Every structure is written in structure tokens, then in C-alpha cells.
DSSP file (Angstrom, degrees, kcal/mol; ACC not computed):
  #  RESIDUE AA STRUCTURE BP1 BP2  ACC     N-H-->O    O-->H-N    N-H-->O    O-->H-N    TCO  KAPPA ALPHA  PHI   PSI    X-CA   Y-CA   Z-CA
    1    1 A M              0   0    0      0, 0.0    31,-0.0     0, 0.0     5,-0.0   0.000 360.0 360.0 360.0 132.5    6.2    7.2   19.5
    2    2 A G     >  -     0   0    0      1,-0.1     4,-2.0     4,-0.0     5,-0.2  -0.220 360.0-114.6 -70.5 163.2    6.1   11.0   19.4
    3    3 A E  H  > S+     0   0    0      2,-0.2     4,-2.7     1,-0.2     5,-0.2   0.916 116.0  54.3 -63.1 -45.0    2.8   13.1   19.1
    4    4 A K  H  > S+     0   0    0      1,-0.2     4,-2.3     2,-0.2    -1,-0.2   0.924 111.3  45.3 -59.9 -47.0    3.9   14.4   15.7
    5    5 A R  H  > S+     0   0    0      1,-0.2     4,-2.1     2,-0.2    -1,-0.2   0.868 110.8  52.5 -68.6 -34.5    4.5   10.9   14.3
    6    6 A L  H  X S+     0   0    0     -4,-2.0     4,-2.4     2,-0.2    -1,-0.2   0.912 110.3  47.8 -67.8 -41.2    1.3    9.6   15.7
    7    7 A R  H  X S+     0   0    0     -4,-2.7     4,-2.6     2,-0.2     5,-0.2   0.921 110.7  53.2 -62.5 -41.8   -0.7   12.4   14.1
    8    8 A Q  H  X S+     0   0    0     -4,-2.3     4,-2.1    -5,-0.2    -2,-0.2   0.915 110.9  45.2 -58.4 -46.9    1.1   11.7   10.8
    9    9 A R  H  X S+     0   0    0     -4,-2.1     4,-2.8     2,-0.2     5,-0.2   0.922 113.3  49.8 -67.5 -43.6    0.2    8.1   10.9
   10   10 A M  H  X S+     0   0    0     -4,-2.4     4,-2.6     1,-0.2     5,-0.4   0.909 109.9  50.6 -60.6 -42.7   -3.4    8.7   11.8
   11   11 A K  H  X>S+     0   0    0     -4,-2.6     4,-2.5    -5,-0.2     5,-1.0   0.918 112.6  47.3 -65.6 -41.2   -3.8   11.3    9.1
   12   12 A F  I  X>S+     0   0    0     -4,-2.1     5,-2.1    -5,-0.2     4,-1.3   0.981 115.5  44.6 -60.5 -57.0   -2.4    8.8    6.5
   13   13 A L  I  <5S+     0   0    0     -4,-2.8     6,-3.0     3,-0.2     5,-0.3   0.829 123.4  34.0 -57.9 -36.9   -4.6    5.9    7.7
   14   14 A T  I  <5S+     0   0    0     -4,-2.6    -1,-0.2    -5,-0.2    -3,-0.2   0.911 129.2  30.2 -91.0 -40.7   -7.8    7.9    8.0
   15   15 A E  I  <5S+     0   0    0     -4,-2.5    -3,-0.2    -5,-0.4    -2,-0.1   0.923 129.9  30.5 -86.9 -46.8   -7.5   10.4    5.1
   16   16 A D  I  <<S+     0   0    0     -4,-1.3    -3,-0.2    -5,-1.0    -4,-0.1   0.937 132.9  29.8 -79.7 -46.9   -5.4    8.5    2.5
   17   17 A V  S   <S-     0   0    0     -5,-2.1    -3,-0.2     2,-0.1    -4,-0.2   0.826  99.8-130.1 -82.5 -31.7   -6.4    4.9    3.2
   18   18 A G        +     0   0    0     -6,-0.4    -4,-0.2    -5,-0.3     2,-0.2   0.742  48.3 157.7  94.9  20.4  -10.0    5.8    4.4
   19   19 A L        -     0   0    0     -6,-3.0     2,-0.2     1,-0.1    -1,-0.2  -0.512  39.7-123.3 -84.1 153.2   -9.9    3.8    7.7
   20   20 A E     >  -     0   0    0     -2,-0.2     4,-2.0     1,-0.1     3,-0.2  -0.631  21.5-118.3 -88.3 151.8  -12.1    4.5   10.6
   21   21 A I  H  > S+     0   0    0     -2,-0.2     4,-2.7     1,-0.2     5,-0.2   0.896 113.6  53.8 -62.5 -40.4  -10.5    5.3   14.0
   22   22 A P  H  > S+     0   0    0      0, 0.0     4,-1.8     0, 0.0    -1,-0.2   0.893 107.0  52.7 -60.3 -35.6  -12.2    2.3   15.7
   23   23 A Y  H  4 S+     0   0    0     -3,-0.2     4,-0.5     2,-0.2     3,-0.2   0.949 112.0  44.9 -60.4 -48.1  -10.8    0.0   13.0
   24   24 A I  H >< S+     0   0    0     -4,-2.0     3,-1.3     1,-0.2     6,-0.2   0.902 109.5  56.2 -64.0 -39.1   -7.3    1.4   13.7
   25   25 A A  H 3< S+     0   0    0     -4,-2.7    -1,-0.2     1,-0.3    -2,-0.2   0.830 106.2  50.9 -63.6 -31.1   -7.8    1.1   17.5
   26   26 A Q  T 3< S+     0   0    0     -4,-1.8    -1,-0.3    -3,-0.2    -2,-0.2   0.558 115.6  43.0 -79.6  -9.3   -8.5   -2.6   17.1
   27   27 A R    X   +     0   0    0     -3,-1.3     3,-2.1    -4,-0.5     4,-0.3  -0.535  65.2 165.8-136.5  66.0   -5.3   -3.1   15.0
   28   28 A P  G >   +     0   0    0      0, 0.0     3,-1.5     0, 0.0     4,-0.3   0.674  66.1  77.4 -61.3 -18.4   -2.6   -1.1   16.9
   29   29 A A  G >> S+     0   0    0      1,-0.3     3,-1.6     2,-0.2     4,-0.5   0.792  80.1  71.8 -62.1 -24.7    0.2   -2.8   14.9
   30   30 A L  G X4 S+     0   0    0     -3,-2.1     3,-0.6     1,-0.3    -1,-0.3   0.804  90.5  59.9 -61.1 -28.1   -0.7   -0.5   11.9
   31   31 A M  G <4 S+     0   0    0     -3,-1.5    -1,-0.3    -4,-0.3    -2,-0.2   0.622 101.4  52.5 -76.5 -10.6    0.8    2.3   13.9
   32   32 A F  G <4 S+     0   0    0     -3,-1.6     2,-0.2    -4,-0.3    -1,-0.2   0.464  86.6  94.4-108.6  -4.0    4.2    0.8   14.1
   33   33 A Y  S << S-     0   0    0     -3,-0.6     2,-0.3    -4,-0.5    33,-0.0  -0.613  86.4-101.5 -82.8 152.7    4.8    0.0   10.3
   34   34 A S     >> -     0   0    0     -2,-0.2     5,-2.4     1,-0.2     4,-1.3  -0.533  22.7-153.8 -72.2 131.1    6.7    2.5    8.3
   35   35 A I  I  4>S+     0   0    0     -2,-0.3     5,-2.9     3,-0.2    -1,-0.2   0.965  93.8  43.0 -69.7 -50.4    4.3    4.6    6.1
   36   36 A E  I  45S+     0   0    0      1,-0.2    61,-0.3     4,-0.2    63,-0.2   0.814 124.2  33.2 -67.5 -33.5    7.1    5.3    3.4
   37   37 A R  I  45S+     0   0    0     59,-0.1    -1,-0.2     3,-0.1    -2,-0.2   0.613 135.9   5.7-105.7 -12.4    8.5    1.9    3.2
   38   38 A R  I  X5S+     0   0    0     -4,-1.3     4,-2.1     3,-0.1     5,-0.2   0.615 122.4  42.6-132.7 -63.2    5.5   -0.4    3.8
   39   39 A L  I  ><S+     0   0    0     -5,-2.4     4,-2.6     1,-0.2     5,-0.2   0.924 116.0  43.8 -68.0 -47.4    2.0    1.0    4.2
   40   40 A L  H  ><S+     0   0    0     -5,-2.9     4,-2.6    -6,-0.3     5,-0.2   0.932 114.9  47.9 -67.0 -45.8    2.1    3.6    1.3
   41   41 A P  H  > S+     0   0    0      0, 0.0     4,-2.6     0, 0.0    -1,-0.2   0.923 116.0  45.0 -60.7 -41.6    3.7    1.3   -1.3
   42   42 A R  H  X S+     0   0    0     -4,-2.1     4,-2.6     2,-0.2     5,-0.2   0.945 113.0  50.1 -66.4 -45.2    1.3   -1.5   -0.5
   43   43 A H  H  X S+     0   0    0     -4,-2.6     4,-2.2    -5,-0.2    -1,-0.2   0.940 114.4  45.1 -55.8 -49.7   -1.7    0.8   -0.5
   44   44 A C  H  X S+     0   0    0     -4,-2.6     4,-2.6     2,-0.2    -1,-0.2   0.913 111.9  51.2 -63.5 -45.1   -0.6    2.2   -3.9
   45   45 A L  H  X S+     0   0    0     -4,-2.6     4,-2.4    -5,-0.2    -1,-0.2   0.940 110.0  49.5 -64.1 -44.9    0.1   -1.1   -5.5
   46   46 A I  H  X S+     0   0    0     -4,-2.6     4,-2.4     1,-0.2    -1,-0.2   0.900 111.2  49.1 -55.1 -42.6   -3.2   -2.5   -4.4
   47   47 A N  H  X S+     0   0    0     -4,-2.2     4,-3.0    -5,-0.2     5,-0.3   0.890 109.2  53.5 -64.3 -39.8   -5.0    0.5   -5.9
   48   48 A V  H  X S+     0   0    0     -4,-2.6     4,-2.0     2,-0.2    60,-0.3   0.944 110.1  47.1 -59.3 -48.6   -3.0    0.1   -9.1
   49   49 A L  H  <>S+     0   0    0     -4,-2.4     5,-2.8     2,-0.2     6,-0.6   0.935 114.6  46.7 -56.2 -50.7   -4.1   -3.5   -9.4
   50   50 A K  H ><5S+     0   0    0     -4,-2.4     3,-1.8     1,-0.2    -2,-0.2   0.933 111.8  49.9 -59.9 -48.8   -7.7   -2.5   -8.7
   51   51 A R  H 3<5S+     0   0    0     -4,-3.0    -1,-0.2     1,-0.3    -2,-0.2   0.799 109.0  52.7 -61.0 -34.5   -7.7    0.4  -11.2
   52   52 A N  T 3<5S-     0   0    0     -4,-2.0    -1,-0.3    -5,-0.3    -2,-0.2   0.354 117.4-115.9 -86.3   8.8   -6.3   -1.9  -13.8
   53   53 A G  T < 5S+     0   0    0     -3,-1.8    -3,-0.2     2,-0.1    -2,-0.1   0.763  83.5 119.1  69.1  25.8   -9.2   -4.4  -13.2
   54   54 A L      < +     0   0    0     -5,-2.8     2,-0.6    -6,-0.2    -4,-0.2   0.628  61.4  58.9 -99.3 -11.3   -6.8   -7.1  -12.0
   55   55 A L        +     0   0    0     -6,-0.6    -1,-0.1    -5,-0.1    -2,-0.1  -0.962  49.5 172.8-112.8 117.5   -8.2   -7.5   -8.4
   56   56 A K        +     0   0    0     -2,-0.6     2,-0.3    -3,-0.1    -1,-0.1   0.703  63.3  76.6 -95.2 -19.3  -11.8   -8.4   -8.1
   57   57 A I  S    S-     0   0    0      1,-0.0     2,-1.2     0, 0.0    -7,-0.0  -0.728  79.2-133.0 -93.5 140.3  -11.7   -8.9   -4.3
   58   58 A N        -     0   0    0     -2,-0.3     2,-0.1    -8,-0.0    -2,-0.0  -0.766  30.7-150.8 -95.2  94.4  -11.6   -6.0   -2.0
   59   59 A Y        -     0   0    0     -2,-1.2     2,-0.2     1,-0.1     3,-0.0  -0.357  17.8-108.7 -72.4 141.7   -8.8   -6.9    0.3
   60   60 A D     >  -     0   0    0      1,-0.1     4,-1.9    -2,-0.1     5,-0.2  -0.502  22.4-135.7 -69.7 129.3   -8.7   -5.7    4.0
   61   61 A F  H  > S+     0   0    0     -2,-0.2     4,-2.2     1,-0.2     5,-0.2   0.920 103.1  53.0 -56.4 -43.6   -5.9   -3.1    4.5
   62   62 A Y  H  > S+     0   0    0      1,-0.2     4,-2.7     2,-0.2    -1,-0.2   0.940 106.5  52.1 -60.9 -46.1   -4.7   -4.7    7.7
   63   63 A S  H  > S+     0   0    0      1,-0.2     4,-1.4     2,-0.2    -1,-0.2   0.865 111.6  46.3 -60.5 -36.3   -4.3   -8.1    6.1
   64   64 A T  H  < S+     0   0    0     -4,-1.9    -1,-0.2     1,-0.2    -2,-0.2   0.825 115.8  46.5 -73.2 -30.1   -2.2   -6.6    3.3
   65   65 A A  H  < S+     0   0    0     -4,-2.2    -2,-0.2    -5,-0.2    -1,-0.2   0.853 111.5  52.2 -75.5 -36.0   -0.1   -4.6    5.7
   66   66 A L  H  < S+     0   0    0     -4,-2.7    -2,-0.2    -5,-0.2    -3,-0.2   0.794  86.7  92.6 -79.3 -29.9    0.4   -7.5    8.1
   67   67 A I  S  < S-     0   0    0     -4,-1.4     5,-0.0    -5,-0.2    -3,-0.0  -0.254  85.7 -94.3 -68.5 155.0    1.7  -10.2    5.8
   68   68 A S     >  -     0   0    0      1,-0.1     4,-2.7     4,-0.1     5,-0.2  -0.183  32.8-113.0 -59.8 156.6    5.4  -10.7    5.2
   69   69 A N  H  > S+     0   0    0      1,-0.2     4,-2.7     2,-0.2     5,-0.2   0.867 118.5  53.4 -60.3 -39.7    7.0   -9.0    2.3
   70   70 A E  H  > S+     0   0    0      2,-0.2     4,-2.3     1,-0.2    -1,-0.2   0.898 110.7  46.3 -65.6 -38.1    7.7  -12.3    0.7
   71   71 A K  H  > S+     0   0    0      2,-0.2     4,-2.0     1,-0.2     5,-0.2   0.907 112.2  52.5 -69.8 -42.5    4.0  -13.4    1.0
   72   72 A F  H  X>S+     0   0    0     -4,-2.7     4,-3.2     1,-0.2     5,-0.5   0.943 109.7  48.2 -58.8 -47.1    3.0   -9.8   -0.4
   73   73 A L  I  X>S+     0   0    0     -4,-2.7     5,-2.3     1,-0.2     4,-1.8   0.933 111.7  50.5 -58.1 -47.7    5.2  -10.3   -3.4
   74   74 A D  I  <5S+     0   0    0     -4,-2.3    -1,-0.2     1,-0.2    -2,-0.2   0.799 119.9  34.7 -57.1 -33.0    3.8  -13.7   -4.0
   75   75 A K  I  <5S+     0   0    0     -4,-2.0    -2,-0.2    -3,-0.1    -1,-0.2   0.814 132.9  18.4 -92.7 -35.3    0.3  -12.6   -3.9
   76   76 A F  I  <5S+     0   0    0     -4,-3.2    -3,-0.2    -5,-0.2    -2,-0.2   0.488 127.2  30.9-121.9  -4.6    0.3   -9.2   -5.3
   77   77 A V  I ><<S+     0   0    0     -4,-1.8     3,-2.5    -5,-0.5     4,-0.3   0.708 111.3  50.2-115.3 -69.4    3.4   -8.5   -7.4
   78   78 A H  G > <S+     0   0    0     -5,-2.3     3,-1.1     1,-0.3     4,-0.2   0.796 106.7  55.4 -48.9 -42.1    4.7  -11.7   -9.0
   79   79 A P  G 3  S+     0   0    0      0, 0.0    -1,-0.3     0, 0.0     4,-0.2   0.705 112.9  44.3 -64.0 -16.4    1.3  -12.8  -10.5
   80   80 A Y  G <> S+     0   0    0     -3,-2.5     4,-2.6     1,-0.1     7,-0.2   0.246  75.6 105.4-116.5  11.4    1.0   -9.4  -12.3
   81   81 A V  T <4 S+     0   0    0     -3,-1.1     5,-0.3    -4,-0.3     6,-0.2   0.807  90.9  39.6 -66.3 -28.4    4.5   -8.8  -13.8
   82   82 A E  T  4 S+     0   0    0     -4,-0.2    -1,-0.2    -3,-0.2    -2,-0.1   0.849 116.9  49.2 -87.2 -36.2    3.3   -9.6  -17.3
   83   83 A S  T  4 S+     0   0    0      1,-0.3    -2,-0.2    -4,-0.2    -1,-0.1   0.844 125.3  27.6 -70.1 -33.1   -0.1   -7.8  -16.9
   84   84 A V  S >< S-     0   0    0     -4,-2.6     3,-2.0    23,-0.0    -1,-0.3  -0.745  87.6-147.5-133.2  84.3    1.5   -4.7  -15.6
   85   85 A P  T 3  S+     0   0    0      0, 0.0    -3,-0.1     0, 0.0    -4,-0.1  -0.244  82.6  21.6 -55.6 134.7    5.2   -4.3  -16.9
   86   86 A G  T 3> S+     0   0    0     -5,-0.3     4,-2.8     4,-0.0     5,-0.2   0.398  83.5 121.2  92.6  -1.0    7.4   -2.6  -14.4
   87   87 A I  H <> S+     0   0    0     -3,-2.0     4,-2.0    -6,-0.2     5,-0.2   0.847  73.4  50.5 -69.7 -30.3    5.3   -3.4  -11.4
   88   88 A G  H  > S+     0   0    0     -4,-0.2     4,-2.6     2,-0.2    -1,-0.2   0.942 113.6  44.2 -68.0 -48.3    8.1   -5.3   -9.6
   89   89 A D  H  > S+     0   0    0      2,-0.2     4,-2.9     1,-0.2     5,-0.2   0.922 114.3  51.0 -59.9 -48.4   10.7   -2.6  -10.1
   90   90 A A  H  X S+     0   0    0     -4,-2.8     4,-1.8     2,-0.2    13,-0.3   0.894 112.1  45.7 -59.8 -42.7    8.2    0.2   -9.1
   91   91 A Y  H  X S+     0   0    0     -4,-2.0     4,-2.3    -5,-0.2     5,-0.2   0.951 112.6  49.9 -68.4 -47.3    7.2   -1.6   -6.0
   92   92 A A  H  X S+     0   0    0     -4,-2.6     4,-1.6     1,-0.2    -2,-0.2   0.918 110.6  51.4 -53.9 -45.9   10.8   -2.3   -5.0
   93   93 A S  H  <>S+     0   0    0     -4,-2.9     5,-2.1     1,-0.2    -1,-0.2   0.872 109.7  48.6 -60.6 -39.3   11.7    1.3   -5.5
   94   94 A S  I ><>S+     0   0    0     -4,-1.8     3,-1.3     1,-0.2     5,-0.5   0.859 109.1  52.4 -71.8 -32.9    8.9    2.6   -3.4
   95   95 A C  I 3<5S+     0   0    0     -4,-2.3    -1,-0.2     1,-0.3    -2,-0.2   0.793 101.6  61.2 -68.0 -28.6    9.7    0.2   -0.6
   96   96 A A  I 3<5S-     0   0    0     -4,-1.6    -1,-0.3    -5,-0.2    -2,-0.2   0.362 126.7-100.3 -82.0   8.2   13.3    1.5   -0.7
   97   97 A G  I < 5S+     0   0    0     -3,-1.3    -3,-0.2   -61,-0.3    -2,-0.1   0.605  87.8 125.7  90.0  10.5   12.0    5.0    0.1
   98   98 A C  I   <S-     0   0    0     -5,-2.1     3,-0.3     1,-0.3    -4,-0.2   0.320  74.0-107.4 -87.8   8.9   12.1    6.4   -3.4
   99   99 A G      < -     0   0    0     -5,-0.5    -1,-0.3   -63,-0.2     3,-0.2  -0.159  25.6 -88.9  91.4 170.3    8.5    7.4   -3.4
  100  100 A V  S  > S+     0   0    0      1,-0.1     4,-2.1     2,-0.1     5,-0.2   0.228  86.1 111.2-109.2  12.1    5.5    6.0   -5.1
  101  101 A D  H  > S+     0   0    0     -3,-0.3     4,-1.4     1,-0.2    -1,-0.1   0.855  78.5  51.7 -52.2 -41.2    5.6    8.0   -8.4
  102  102 A Q  H  > S+     0   0    0     -3,-0.2     4,-0.6     1,-0.2    -1,-0.2   0.887 109.2  50.3 -65.6 -38.9    6.5    4.9  -10.4
  103  103 A L  H >4 S+     0   0    0    -13,-0.3     3,-1.0     1,-0.2     4,-0.3   0.897 106.9  54.5 -65.8 -38.0    3.6    2.9   -9.0
  104  104 A K  H >< S+     0   0    0     -4,-2.1     3,-1.1     1,-0.3     7,-0.5   0.854 103.0  57.0 -63.7 -33.9    1.2    5.8   -9.8
  105  105 A L  H 3< S+     0   0    0     -4,-1.4    -1,-0.3     1,-0.2    -2,-0.2   0.661  94.9  67.5 -72.4 -14.4    2.3    5.8  -13.5
  106  106 A L  T << S+     0   0    0     -3,-1.0     2,-0.3    -4,-0.6    -1,-0.2   0.551  79.1  98.5 -83.4  -6.0    1.4    2.1  -13.9
  107  107 A S    <   -     0   0    0     -3,-1.1   -59,-0.1    -4,-0.3   -58,-0.1  -0.579  69.9-142.4 -83.9 143.0   -2.3    2.7  -13.5
  108  108 A K  S    S+     0   0    0    -60,-0.3     2,-0.6    -2,-0.3    -1,-0.1   0.893  98.4  49.6 -66.9 -38.9   -4.5    2.9  -16.6
  109  109 A N  S    S-     0   0    0    -61,-0.1     2,-0.2    -3,-0.0    -1,-0.1  -0.887 104.3-112.0-102.1 127.0   -6.4    5.7  -14.8
  110  110 A K        -     0   0    0     -2,-0.6     2,-0.3    -4,-0.1    -5,-0.1  -0.384  50.5-177.6 -57.5 120.7   -4.3    8.4  -13.3
  111  111 A I        -     0   0    0     -7,-0.5     2,-0.5    -2,-0.2    -4,-0.1  -0.774  35.6-137.0-120.7 163.7   -4.6    7.9   -9.6
  112  112 A M              0   0    0     -2,-0.3    -2,-0.0     1,-0.0     0, 0.0  -0.996 360.0 360.0-110.5 124.3   -3.6    9.4   -6.3
  113  113 A C              0   0    0     -2,-0.5   -66,-0.1   -13,-0.1   -65,-0.0   0.494 360.0 360.0 -61.9 360.0   -2.7    6.5   -4.0
């Protein structure tokens, strides 16, 4: 992994997600997931669910990043398709690399993911 890519990932994980460097160091797998297609969409979707009052548990970022896409969909997308119309399509679009703008629009409170 190049230095530029490493800095980009560290910046995202520390500034956007709010993780501490020791936390990241203990979970090096985080450095190998795509920011655009996995980490950012999942981070934004979890924030949308929290801001809409649908998640009462504070999930560990690593555990949400680590689980398979199928399990993530079963746990964080499918149960909320009626509560948050459009969540499935918005998440799929963001994972396809189309950005997270659709996910941001789903929040009752305008958020920055």
C-alpha cells in the first residue's frame, strides 16, 4: 500500500469515523477495505439509523466493517426498509461507488457521515 493511500485511510478512520490510532493498529484489516465501497457506506448507513432513532446500541466500527455484505444487509438494511424508505437502494448505490449523497438524504437530521 502506498504512502498516499495509507494517509488517506488513516485520515478517514481518525477524522471521519473518530477512531484512535491504537484502535486501528490493533485491527489492521481496516486498512485493506475500500473506503468508497465498504467503509464509508457502512459508516454513513449506521449514522442514518442512529440519527433516525432506530439503533439503540452503539455498534463497534470494526465489527460492522468486518461482517460479510450479506450479514450487514440482514442486520442493518433489511430490517429498516419500511422505517426508512429507500435505504436499500441508497446503500446499494453507495457501495457501487456512486457516493453517499442518497444515504445522507435519508436522515431526519441533516448529517455529514
